[in-house]
HTML snippet that shows the backbone in 3Dmol.js (N, CA, C, O; Angstrom):
<script src="https://3Dmol.org/build/3Dmol-min.js"></script>
<div id="view" style="width:600px;height:400px;position:relative"></div>
<script>
const pdb = `
ATOM      1  N   UNK A   1     224.670 182.677  40.966  1.00  0.00           N
ATOM      2  CA  UNK A   1     223.828 183.337  40.307  1.00  0.00           C
ATOM      3  C   UNK A   1     222.513 182.367  40.488  1.00  0.00           C
ATOM      4  O   UNK A   1     221.529 182.999  40.106  1.00  0.00           O
ATOM      5  N   UNK A   2     222.108 180.871  40.999  1.00  0.00           N
ATOM      6  CA  UNK A   2     220.879 180.352  41.069  1.00  0.00           C
ATOM      7  C   UNK A   2     220.045 181.329  42.416  1.00  0.00           C
ATOM      8  O   UNK A   2     218.830 181.528  42.427  1.00  0.00           O
ATOM      9  N   UNK A   3     220.795 181.727  43.238  1.00  0.00           N
ATOM     10  CA  UNK A   3     219.911 182.946  44.317  1.00  0.00           C
ATOM     11  C   UNK A   3     219.326 184.010  43.691  1.00  0.00           C
ATOM     12  O   UNK A   3     218.181 184.462  43.681  1.00  0.00           O
ATOM     13  N   UNK A   4     220.385 184.320  43.157  1.00  0.00           N
ATOM     14  CA  UNK A   4     219.513 185.901  42.263  1.00  0.00           C
ATOM     15  C   UNK A   4     218.392 185.688  41.488  1.00  0.00           C
ATOM     16  O   UNK A   4     217.351 186.339  41.578  1.00  0.00           O
ATOM     17  N   UNK A   5     218.694 184.384  40.397  1.00  0.00           N
ATOM     18  CA  UNK A   5     217.485 184.591  40.267  1.00  0.00           C
ATOM     19  C   UNK A   5     216.136 183.948  40.669  1.00  0.00           C
ATOM     20  O   UNK A   5     215.104 183.902  40.000  1.00  0.00           O
ATOM     21  N   UNK A   6     216.427 183.341  42.214  1.00  0.00           N
ATOM     22  CA  UNK A   6     214.932 182.985  42.696  1.00  0.00           C
ATOM     23  C   UNK A   6     214.185 183.988  43.430  1.00  0.00           C
ATOM     24  O   UNK A   6     213.044 183.976  43.893  1.00  0.00           O
ATOM     25  N   UNK A   7     215.093 184.846  43.424  1.00  0.00           N
ATOM     26  CA  UNK A   7     214.608 186.080  44.186  1.00  0.00           C
ATOM     27  C   UNK A   7     213.948 187.260  43.297  1.00  0.00           C
ATOM     28  O   UNK A   7     213.329 188.232  43.728  1.00  0.00           O
ATOM     29  N   UNK A   8     214.300 186.860  41.636  1.00  0.00           N
ATOM     30  CA  UNK A   8     213.887 187.598  40.390  1.00  0.00           C
ATOM     31  C   UNK A   8     212.053 187.320  40.674  1.00  0.00           C
ATOM     32  O   UNK A   8     211.556 186.194  40.697  1.00  0.00           O
ATOM     33  N   UNK A   9     211.183 188.752  40.891  1.00  0.00           N
ATOM     34  CA  UNK A   9     209.902 188.085  40.657  1.00  0.00           C
ATOM     35  C   UNK A   9     208.788 188.181  39.593  1.00  0.00           C
ATOM     36  O   UNK A   9     208.124 189.209  39.723  1.00  0.00           O
ATOM     37  N   UNK A  10     208.491 187.556  38.798  1.00  0.00           N
ATOM     38  CA  UNK A  10     208.229 187.647  37.497  1.00  0.00           C
ATOM     39  C   UNK A  10     206.267 187.174  37.842  1.00  0.00           C
ATOM     40  O   UNK A  10     205.675 186.228  38.361  1.00  0.00           O
ATOM     41  N   UNK A  11     205.849 188.606  37.127  1.00  0.00           N
ATOM     42  CA  UNK A  11     204.334 188.890  37.018  1.00  0.00           C
ATOM     43  C   UNK A  11     204.135 188.754  35.753  1.00  0.00           C
ATOM     44  O   UNK A  11     204.976 188.392  34.930  1.00  0.00           O
ATOM     45  N   UNK A  12     202.967 189.052  35.544  1.00  0.00           N
ATOM     46  CA  UNK A  12     201.766 188.911  34.344  1.00  0.00           C
ATOM     47  C   UNK A  12     201.553 190.740  34.064  1.00  0.00           C
ATOM     48  O   UNK A  12     201.310 191.521  34.984  1.00  0.00           O
ATOM     49  N   UNK A  13     201.736 191.221  32.351  1.00  0.00           N
ATOM     50  CA  UNK A  13     201.023 191.620  32.436  1.00  0.00           C
ATOM     51  C   UNK A  13     199.668 192.498  33.428  1.00  0.00           C
ATOM     52  O   UNK A  13     199.583 193.688  33.732  1.00  0.00           O
ATOM     53  N   UNK A  14     198.724 191.315  33.736  1.00  0.00           N
ATOM     54  CA  UNK A  14     197.209 191.343  33.882  1.00  0.00           C
ATOM     55  C   UNK A  14     197.508 191.987  35.521  1.00  0.00           C
ATOM     56  O   UNK A  14     196.761 192.698  36.191  1.00  0.00           O
ATOM     57  N   UNK A  15     199.207 191.320  35.948  1.00  0.00           N
ATOM     58  CA  UNK A  15     198.911 191.044  37.545  1.00  0.00           C
ATOM     59  C   UNK A  15     199.446 192.308  37.411  1.00  0.00           C
ATOM     60  O   UNK A  15     198.487 192.952  37.837  1.00  0.00           O
ATOM     61  N   UNK A  16     200.609 193.457  37.018  1.00  0.00           N
ATOM     62  CA  UNK A  16     200.991 194.446  36.726  1.00  0.00           C
ATOM     63  C   UNK A  16     200.237 195.669  36.888  1.00  0.00           C
ATOM     64  O   UNK A  16     200.475 196.621  37.631  1.00  0.00           O
ATOM     65  N   UNK A  17     199.096 195.453  35.904  1.00  0.00           N
ATOM     66  CA  UNK A  17     197.650 195.930  35.492  1.00  0.00           C
ATOM     67  C   UNK A  17     196.693 195.733  37.023  1.00  0.00           C
ATOM     68  O   UNK A  17     195.702 196.387  37.350  1.00  0.00           O
ATOM     69  N   UNK A  18     197.047 195.146  37.425  1.00  0.00           N
ATOM     70  CA  UNK A  18     196.067 194.873  38.915  1.00  0.00           C
ATOM     71  C   UNK A  18     197.131 195.739  40.210  1.00  0.00           C
ATOM     72  O   UNK A  18     196.672 196.315  41.196  1.00  0.00           O
ATOM     73  N   UNK A  19     198.687 195.612  39.838  1.00  0.00           N
ATOM     74  CA  UNK A  19     199.161 196.710  41.054  1.00  0.00           C
ATOM     75  C   UNK A  19     198.674 198.039  40.790  1.00  0.00           C
ATOM     76  O   UNK A  19     198.262 198.950  41.509  1.00  0.00           O
ATOM     77  N   UNK A  20     198.865 197.866  39.369  1.00  0.00           N
ATOM     78  CA  UNK A  20     198.762 199.901  39.159  1.00  0.00           C
ATOM     79  C   UNK A  20     197.615 200.496  39.661  1.00  0.00           C
ATOM     80  O   UNK A  20     197.409 201.600  40.163  1.00  0.00           O
ATOM     81  N   UNK A  21     196.775 199.358  39.378  1.00  0.00           N
ATOM     82  CA  UNK A  21     194.879 200.300  39.866  1.00  0.00           C
ATOM     83  C   UNK A  21     195.189 200.224  41.415  1.00  0.00           C
ATOM     84  O   UNK A  21     195.229 201.254  42.088  1.00  0.00           O
ATOM     85  N   UNK A  22     195.382 199.123  41.894  1.00  0.00           N
ATOM     86  CA  UNK A  22     195.353 199.400  43.422  1.00  0.00           C
ATOM     87  C   UNK A  22     196.164 200.436  43.774  1.00  0.00           C
ATOM     88  O   UNK A  22     195.598 201.087  44.652  1.00  0.00           O
ATOM     89  N   UNK A  23     197.574 201.035  43.402  1.00  0.00           N
ATOM     90  CA  UNK A  23     198.051 202.160  43.580  1.00  0.00           C
ATOM     91  C   UNK A  23     197.327 203.390  43.606  1.00  0.00           C
ATOM     92  O   UNK A  23     197.211 204.228  44.499  1.00  0.00           O
ATOM     93  N   UNK A  24     196.744 203.318  42.148  1.00  0.00           N
ATOM     94  CA  UNK A  24     195.976 204.440  41.480  1.00  0.00           C
ATOM     95  C   UNK A  24     194.838 204.932  42.796  1.00  0.00           C
ATOM     96  O   UNK A  24     194.539 206.085  43.105  1.00  0.00           O
ATOM     97  N   UNK A  25     194.449 203.908  43.288  1.00  0.00           N
ATOM     98  CA  UNK A  25     193.050 203.814  44.368  1.00  0.00           C
ATOM     99  C   UNK A  25     193.439 204.423  45.422  1.00  0.00           C
ATOM    100  O   UNK A  25     192.897 205.343  46.034  1.00  0.00           O
ATOM    101  N   UNK A  26     194.840 203.627  45.704  1.00  0.00           N
ATOM    102  CA  UNK A  26     195.142 204.677  46.941  1.00  0.00           C
ATOM    103  C   UNK A  26     195.552 205.776  47.414  1.00  0.00           C
ATOM    104  O   UNK A  26     195.481 206.204  48.566  1.00  0.00           O
ATOM    105  N   UNK A  27     196.234 206.486  45.961  1.00  0.00           N
ATOM    106  CA  UNK A  27     196.365 207.198  45.905  1.00  0.00           C
ATOM    107  C   UNK A  27     195.198 208.733  45.565  1.00  0.00           C
ATOM    108  O   UNK A  27     195.357 209.948  45.679  1.00  0.00           O
ATOM    109  N   UNK A  28     193.876 207.719  45.048  1.00  0.00           N
ATOM    110  CA  UNK A  28     193.455 208.635  45.081  1.00  0.00           C
ATOM    111  C   UNK A  28     192.393 208.731  46.019  1.00  0.00           C
ATOM    112  O   UNK A  28     191.390 209.431  45.875  1.00  0.00           O
ATOM    113  N   UNK A  29     192.704 207.863  47.163  1.00  0.00           N
ATOM    114  CA  UNK A  29     191.920 207.907  48.684  1.00  0.00           C
ATOM    115  C   UNK A  29     193.106 209.168  48.945  1.00  0.00           C
ATOM    116  O   UNK A  29     192.921 210.383  49.016  1.00  0.00           O
ATOM    117  N   UNK A  30     193.724 208.784  48.999  1.00  0.00           N
ATOM    118  CA  UNK A  30     194.833 210.052  49.825  1.00  0.00           C
ATOM    119  C   UNK A  30     194.371 211.323  49.578  1.00  0.00           C
ATOM    120  O   UNK A  30     194.096 212.058  50.526  1.00  0.00           O
ATOM    121  N   UNK A  31     194.241 211.699  48.397  1.00  0.00           N
ATOM    122  CA  UNK A  31     193.578 212.983  47.779  1.00  0.00           C
ATOM    123  C   UNK A  31     192.600 213.054  47.708  1.00  0.00           C
ATOM    124  O   UNK A  31     192.264 214.107  47.166  1.00  0.00           O
ATOM    125  N   UNK A  32     191.721 212.368  48.022  1.00  0.00           N
ATOM    126  CA  UNK A  32     190.296 212.688  47.940  1.00  0.00           C
ATOM    127  C   UNK A  32     189.760 212.947  49.645  1.00  0.00           C
ATOM    128  O   UNK A  32     188.671 213.402  49.993  1.00  0.00           O
ATOM    129  N   UNK A  33     190.677 212.586  50.360  1.00  0.00           N
ATOM    130  CA  UNK A  33     190.520 212.273  52.050  1.00  0.00           C
ATOM    131  C   UNK A  33     191.253 213.711  52.269  1.00  0.00           C
ATOM    132  O   UNK A  33     190.661 214.263  53.195  1.00  0.00           O
ATOM    133  N   UNK A  34     192.197 214.448  51.835  1.00  0.00           N
ATOM    134  CA  UNK A  34     192.676 215.746  51.631  1.00  0.00           C
ATOM    135  C   UNK A  34     192.195 216.722  51.108  1.00  0.00           C
ATOM    136  O   UNK A  34     192.267 217.848  51.600  1.00  0.00           O
ATOM    137  N   UNK A  35     191.521 216.392  49.825  1.00  0.00           N
ATOM    138  CA  UNK A  35     190.204 217.518  49.673  1.00  0.00           C
ATOM    139  C   UNK A  35     189.078 218.088  50.186  1.00  0.00           C
ATOM    140  O   UNK A  35     188.681 219.248  50.299  1.00  0.00           O
ATOM    141  N   UNK A  36     188.458 216.513  50.604  1.00  0.00           N
ATOM    142  CA  UNK A  36     187.630 216.362  51.433  1.00  0.00           C
ATOM    143  C   UNK A  36     187.654 217.402  52.556  1.00  0.00           C
ATOM    144  O   UNK A  36     186.847 218.320  52.701  1.00  0.00           O
ATOM    145  N   UNK A  37     189.270 216.961  53.740  1.00  0.00           N
ATOM    146  CA  UNK A  37     189.447 217.943  54.707  1.00  0.00           C
ATOM    147  C   UNK A  37     189.580 219.249  54.322  1.00  0.00           C
ATOM    148  O   UNK A  37     189.259 220.027  55.221  1.00  0.00           O
ATOM    149  N   UNK A  38     189.952 219.787  53.266  1.00  0.00           N
ATOM    150  CA  UNK A  38     190.032 221.224  53.506  1.00  0.00           C
ATOM    151  C   UNK A  38     188.843 222.148  52.710  1.00  0.00           C
ATOM    152  O   UNK A  38     188.858 223.377  52.648  1.00  0.00           O
ATOM    153  N   UNK A  39     187.763 221.218  52.091  1.00  0.00           N
ATOM    154  CA  UNK A  39     186.434 221.410  51.949  1.00  0.00           C
ATOM    155  C   UNK A  39     186.247 222.063  53.683  1.00  0.00           C
ATOM    156  O   UNK A  39     186.566 223.147  54.171  1.00  0.00           O
ATOM    157  N   UNK A  40     185.701 221.052  54.170  1.00  0.00           N
ATOM    158  CA  UNK A  40     185.515 220.816  55.374  1.00  0.00           C
ATOM    159  C   UNK A  40     186.205 222.207  56.321  1.00  0.00           C
ATOM    160  O   UNK A  40     185.532 222.829  57.143  1.00  0.00           O
ATOM    161  N   UNK A  41     187.287 222.438  56.084  1.00  0.00           N
ATOM    162  CA  UNK A  41     188.125 223.832  56.747  1.00  0.00           C
ATOM    163  C   UNK A  41     187.328 225.134  56.335  1.00  0.00           C
ATOM    164  O   UNK A  41     187.102 226.070  57.102  1.00  0.00           O
ATOM    165  N   UNK A  42     186.940 225.059  55.034  1.00  0.00           N
ATOM    166  CA  UNK A  42     186.446 226.308  53.925  1.00  0.00           C
ATOM    167  C   UNK A  42     185.185 226.609  54.576  1.00  0.00           C
ATOM    168  O   UNK A  42     184.882 227.603  55.234  1.00  0.00           O
ATOM    169  N   UNK A  43     184.403 225.433  54.239  1.00  0.00           N
ATOM    170  CA  UNK A  43     182.972 225.496  54.842  1.00  0.00           C
ATOM    171  C   UNK A  43     182.233 226.040  56.295  1.00  0.00           C
ATOM    172  O   UNK A  43     181.336 226.873  56.425  1.00  0.00           O
ATOM    173  N   UNK A  44     183.121 225.071  57.556  1.00  0.00           N
ATOM    174  CA  UNK A  44     183.526 225.676  58.940  1.00  0.00           C
ATOM    175  C   UNK A  44     183.599 227.047  58.836  1.00  0.00           C
ATOM    176  O   UNK A  44     182.625 227.747  59.109  1.00  0.00           O
ATOM    177  N   UNK A  45     184.766 227.554  58.431  1.00  0.00           N
ATOM    178  CA  UNK A  45     185.060 229.177  58.448  1.00  0.00           C
ATOM    179  C   UNK A  45     183.978 229.923  57.505  1.00  0.00           C
ATOM    180  O   UNK A  45     184.152 231.141  57.458  1.00  0.00           O
ATOM    181  N   UNK A  46     183.266 229.598  57.007  1.00  0.00           N
ATOM    182  CA  UNK A  46     182.259 230.887  55.834  1.00  0.00           C
ATOM    183  C   UNK A  46     181.346 230.474  57.529  1.00  0.00           C
ATOM    184  O   UNK A  46     181.210 231.412  58.315  1.00  0.00           O
ATOM    185  N   UNK A  47     180.776 229.014  57.944  1.00  0.00           N
ATOM    186  CA  UNK A  47     179.265 229.193  58.362  1.00  0.00           C
ATOM    187  C   UNK A  47     180.024 230.160  60.099  1.00  0.00           C
ATOM    188  O   UNK A  47     179.712 231.058  60.881  1.00  0.00           O
ATOM    189  N   UNK A  48     180.695 229.551  59.946  1.00  0.00           N
ATOM    190  CA  UNK A  48     181.473 231.015  60.978  1.00  0.00           C
ATOM    191  C   UNK A  48     181.313 232.378  61.058  1.00  0.00           C
ATOM    192  O   UNK A  48     180.708 232.986  61.941  1.00  0.00           O
ATOM    193  N   UNK A  49     181.907 232.857  60.054  1.00  0.00           N
ATOM    194  CA  UNK A  49     181.240 234.094  59.631  1.00  0.00           C
ATOM    195  C   UNK A  49     180.331 234.221  59.148  1.00  0.00           C
ATOM    196  O   UNK A  49     180.117 235.157  58.377  1.00  0.00           O
ATOM    197  N   UNK A  50     179.897 233.758  59.297  1.00  0.00           N
ATOM    198  CA  UNK A  50     177.878 233.628  58.292  1.00  0.00           C
ATOM    199  C   UNK A  50     177.537 233.771  60.095  1.00  0.00           C
ATOM    200  O   UNK A  50     176.533 234.483  60.135  1.00  0.00           O
ATOM    201  N   UNK A  51     177.910 233.431  61.453  1.00  0.00           N
ATOM    202  CA  UNK A  51     177.351 233.147  62.635  1.00  0.00           C
ATOM    203  C   UNK A  51     177.593 234.452  63.399  1.00  0.00           C
ATOM    204  O   UNK A  51     176.822 235.132  64.076  1.00  0.00           O
ATOM    205  N   UNK A  52     178.946 234.610  63.082  1.00  0.00           N
ATOM    206  CA  UNK A  52     179.269 236.113  63.365  1.00  0.00           C
ATOM    207  C   UNK A  52     178.669 237.584  62.751  1.00  0.00           C
ATOM    208  O   UNK A  52     178.330 238.467  63.539  1.00  0.00           O
ATOM    209  N   UNK A  53     178.572 237.766  61.334  1.00  0.00           N
ATOM    210  CA  UNK A  53     177.781 238.420  60.939  1.00  0.00           C
ATOM    211  C   UNK A  53     176.239 238.587  61.705  1.00  0.00           C
ATOM    212  O   UNK A  53     175.678 239.646  61.987  1.00  0.00           O
ATOM    213  N   UNK A  54     175.815 237.371  61.910  1.00  0.00           N
ATOM    214  CA  UNK A  54     174.310 237.596  62.522  1.00  0.00           C
ATOM    215  C   UNK A  54     174.146 238.161  63.992  1.00  0.00           C
ATOM    216  O   UNK A  54     173.389 239.057  64.365  1.00  0.00           O
ATOM    217  N   UNK A  55     175.124 237.350  64.798  1.00  0.00           N
ATOM    218  CA  UNK A  55     175.833 237.960  66.413  1.00  0.00           C
ATOM    219  C   UNK A  55     175.813 240.085  65.749  1.00  0.00           C
ATOM    220  O   UNK A  55     175.030 240.935  66.173  1.00  0.00           O
ATOM    221  N   UNK A  56     176.376 240.199  65.211  1.00  0.00           N
ATOM    222  CA  UNK A  56     177.074 241.692  64.778  1.00  0.00           C
ATOM    223  C   UNK A  56     175.709 242.302  64.463  1.00  0.00           C
ATOM    224  O   UNK A  56     175.007 242.841  65.318  1.00  0.00           O
ATOM    225  N   UNK A  57     175.392 242.180  63.206  1.00  0.00           N
ATOM    226  CA  UNK A  57     174.002 242.535  63.323  1.00  0.00           C
ATOM    227  C   UNK A  57     172.914 242.333  64.471  1.00  0.00           C
ATOM    228  O   UNK A  57     172.266 243.348  64.727  1.00  0.00           O
ATOM    229  N   UNK A  58     172.700 241.532  64.985  1.00  0.00           N
ATOM    230  CA  UNK A  58     172.327 241.371  65.941  1.00  0.00           C
ATOM    231  C   UNK A  58     172.302 242.723  67.419  1.00  0.00           C
ATOM    232  O   UNK A  58     171.449 243.294  68.099  1.00  0.00           O
ATOM    233  N   UNK A  59     173.836 242.695  67.288  1.00  0.00           N
ATOM    234  CA  UNK A  59     174.089 243.753  68.217  1.00  0.00           C
ATOM    235  C   UNK A  59     174.245 245.217  67.777  1.00  0.00           C
ATOM    236  O   UNK A  59     174.835 246.162  68.301  1.00  0.00           O
ATOM    237  N   UNK A  60     173.530 245.102  66.648  1.00  0.00           N
ATOM    238  CA  UNK A  60     173.217 246.570  66.134  1.00  0.00           C
ATOM    239  C   UNK A  60     174.613 247.573  65.314  1.00  0.00           C
ATOM    240  O   UNK A  60     174.771 248.765  65.052  1.00  0.00           O
ATOM    241  N   UNK A  61     175.496 246.197  65.112  1.00  0.00           N
ATOM    242  CA  UNK A  61     176.581 247.084  63.585  1.00  0.00           C
ATOM    243  C   UNK A  61     175.875 247.424  62.820  1.00  0.00           C
ATOM    244  O   UNK A  61     174.785 246.868  62.681  1.00  0.00           O
ATOM    245  N   UNK A  62     176.309 248.574  61.984  1.00  0.00           N
ATOM    246  CA  UNK A  62     175.759 249.045  60.391  1.00  0.00           C
ATOM    247  C   UNK A  62     176.676 247.898  59.674  1.00  0.00           C
ATOM    248  O   UNK A  62     177.857 247.638  59.904  1.00  0.00           O
ATOM    249  N   UNK A  63     175.567 247.139  58.507  1.00  0.00           N
ATOM    250  CA  UNK A  63     176.153 246.721  57.568  1.00  0.00           C
ATOM    251  C   UNK A  63     177.553 247.347  56.997  1.00  0.00           C
ATOM    252  O   UNK A  63     178.448 246.502  57.000  1.00  0.00           O
ATOM    253  N   UNK A  64     177.959 248.650  56.499  1.00  0.00           N
ATOM    254  CA  UNK A  64     179.084 248.691  56.363  1.00  0.00           C
ATOM    255  C   UNK A  64     180.484 248.217  57.752  1.00  0.00           C
ATOM    256  O   UNK A  64     181.668 248.153  57.421  1.00  0.00           O
ATOM    257  N   UNK A  65     180.172 248.033  58.742  1.00  0.00           N
ATOM    258  CA  UNK A  65     181.150 247.345  59.724  1.00  0.00           C
ATOM    259  C   UNK A  65     180.764 246.042  59.304  1.00  0.00           C
ATOM    260  O   UNK A  65     181.845 245.461  59.394  1.00  0.00           O
ATOM    261  N   UNK A  66     180.002 245.250  58.932  1.00  0.00           N
ATOM    262  CA  UNK A  66     180.316 243.808  59.143  1.00  0.00           C
ATOM    263  C   UNK A  66     180.668 243.186  57.950  1.00  0.00           C
ATOM    264  O   UNK A  66     181.026 242.036  57.697  1.00  0.00           O
ATOM    265  N   UNK A  67     180.479 244.260  57.211  1.00  0.00           N
ATOM    266  CA  UNK A  67     181.225 243.749  55.595  1.00  0.00           C
ATOM    267  C   UNK A  67     183.050 243.877  55.837  1.00  0.00           C
ATOM    268  O   UNK A  67     183.871 243.062  55.416  1.00  0.00           O
ATOM    269  N   UNK A  68     183.302 244.944  56.508  1.00  0.00           N
ATOM    270  CA  UNK A  68     184.783 245.227  56.696  1.00  0.00           C
ATOM    271  C   UNK A  68     185.604 243.950  57.726  1.00  0.00           C
ATOM    272  O   UNK A  68     186.670 243.362  57.542  1.00  0.00           O
ATOM    273  N   UNK A  69     184.560 243.848  58.874  1.00  0.00           N
ATOM    274  CA  UNK A  69     185.070 242.666  59.492  1.00  0.00           C
ATOM    275  C   UNK A  69     185.165 241.078  58.925  1.00  0.00           C
ATOM    276  O   UNK A  69     186.098 240.279  59.005  1.00  0.00           O
ATOM    277  N   UNK A  70     183.884 240.949  58.347  1.00  0.00           N
ATOM    278  CA  UNK A  70     183.298 239.344  57.560  1.00  0.00           C
ATOM    279  C   UNK A  70     184.107 239.322  56.575  1.00  0.00           C
ATOM    280  O   UNK A  70     185.158 238.722  56.802  1.00  0.00           O
ATOM    281  N   UNK A  71     183.973 239.813  55.461  1.00  0.00           N
ATOM    282  CA  UNK A  71     184.569 240.163  54.184  1.00  0.00           C
ATOM    283  C   UNK A  71     183.354 239.471  53.591  1.00  0.00           C
ATOM    284  O   UNK A  71     183.600 238.386  53.063  1.00  0.00           O
ATOM    285  N   UNK A  72     182.051 239.896  53.571  1.00  0.00           N
ATOM    286  CA  UNK A  72     181.064 239.178  52.815  1.00  0.00           C
ATOM    287  C   UNK A  72     180.676 240.778  52.175  1.00  0.00           C
ATOM    288  O   UNK A  72     180.944 241.942  52.473  1.00  0.00           O
ATOM    289  N   UNK A  73     180.068 240.227  51.366  1.00  0.00           N
ATOM    290  CA  UNK A  73     179.567 241.227  50.308  1.00  0.00           C
ATOM    291  C   UNK A  73     178.241 241.949  50.771  1.00  0.00           C
ATOM    292  O   UNK A  73     177.500 241.083  51.237  1.00  0.00           O
ATOM    293  N   UNK A  74     177.615 243.279  50.829  1.00  0.00           N
ATOM    294  CA  UNK A  74     176.574 243.648  50.856  1.00  0.00           C
ATOM    295  C   UNK A  74     175.427 243.133  50.549  1.00  0.00           C
ATOM    296  O   UNK A  74     174.383 243.480  51.101  1.00  0.00           O
ATOM    297  N   UNK A  75     175.517 242.026  49.400  1.00  0.00           N
ATOM    298  CA  UNK A  75     174.182 241.247  48.899  1.00  0.00           C
ATOM    299  C   UNK A  75     174.276 239.959  50.424  1.00  0.00           C
ATOM    300  O   UNK A  75     173.446 239.811  51.320  1.00  0.00           O
ATOM    301  N   UNK A  76     175.419 239.324  50.240  1.00  0.00           N
ATOM    302  CA  UNK A  76     175.672 238.525  51.150  1.00  0.00           C
ATOM    303  C   UNK A  76     174.744 238.447  52.777  1.00  0.00           C
ATOM    304  O   UNK A  76     173.824 237.785  53.257  1.00  0.00           O
ATOM    305  N   UNK A  77     175.878 239.834  53.293  1.00  0.00           N
ATOM    306  CA  UNK A  77     174.811 240.285  54.515  1.00  0.00           C
ATOM    307  C   UNK A  77     173.521 240.323  54.308  1.00  0.00           C
ATOM    308  O   UNK A  77     172.890 239.574  55.053  1.00  0.00           O
ATOM    309  N   UNK A  78     172.571 241.255  53.159  1.00  0.00           N
ATOM    310  CA  UNK A  78     171.677 241.339  53.671  1.00  0.00           C
ATOM    311  C   UNK A  78     170.698 239.602  53.326  1.00  0.00           C
ATOM    312  O   UNK A  78     169.707 239.239  53.959  1.00  0.00           O
ATOM    313  N   UNK A  79     171.287 238.916  52.316  1.00  0.00           N
ATOM    314  CA  UNK A  79     170.644 237.840  52.189  1.00  0.00           C
ATOM    315  C   UNK A  79     170.937 237.089  53.855  1.00  0.00           C
ATOM    316  O   UNK A  79     169.919 236.718  54.440  1.00  0.00           O
ATOM    317  N   UNK A  80     172.338 236.876  54.597  1.00  0.00           N
ATOM    318  CA  UNK A  80     172.126 236.534  56.155  1.00  0.00           C
ATOM    319  C   UNK A  80     170.933 237.725  56.760  1.00  0.00           C
ATOM    320  O   UNK A  80     169.860 237.167  56.989  1.00  0.00           O
ATOM    321  N   UNK A  81     170.923 238.888  56.990  1.00  0.00           N
ATOM    322  CA  UNK A  81     169.801 239.578  57.550  1.00  0.00           C
ATOM    323  C   UNK A  81     168.394 238.515  56.824  1.00  0.00           C
ATOM    324  O   UNK A  81     167.947 237.665  57.595  1.00  0.00           O
ATOM    325  N   UNK A  82     167.874 238.584  55.652  1.00  0.00           N
ATOM    326  CA  UNK A  82     166.831 238.113  55.423  1.00  0.00           C
ATOM    327  C   UNK A  82     166.420 236.610  55.755  1.00  0.00           C
ATOM    328  O   UNK A  82     165.227 236.334  55.625  1.00  0.00           O
ATOM    329  N   UNK A  83     167.412 235.486  56.227  1.00  0.00           N
ATOM    330  CA  UNK A  83     167.365 234.308  56.317  1.00  0.00           C
ATOM    331  C   UNK A  83     167.188 234.494  58.271  1.00  0.00           C
ATOM    332  O   UNK A  83     166.535 233.797  59.048  1.00  0.00           O
ATOM    333  N   UNK A  84     167.803 235.349  58.465  1.00  0.00           N
ATOM    334  CA  UNK A  84     167.517 235.554  60.495  1.00  0.00           C
ATOM    335  C   UNK A  84     168.402 234.713  60.586  1.00  0.00           C
ATOM    336  O   UNK A  84     168.774 234.325  61.693  1.00  0.00           O
TER     337      UNK A  84
END
`;
const viewer = $3Dmol.createViewer("view");
viewer.addModel(pdb, "pdb");
viewer.setStyle({}, {cartoon: {color: "spectrum"}});
viewer.zoomTo();
viewer.render();
</script>
């Protein structure tokens, strides 16, 4: 019985609270990293579609074709053309 008592850990509420805080921060970082990666992917895909729309415009494709291929709206295509 004495051996079992030695292995028990006695912690204060403050120590437990600090553990929970640390675990919460670690979990928050994991979630934040995952969200950041996903946001970066979406931004990259958007920029690639935008670049393709500019190339299509320069190649002389009509707006309707560019809309159907990129998924951009007519207003978005016009904005891309304006920004050149």
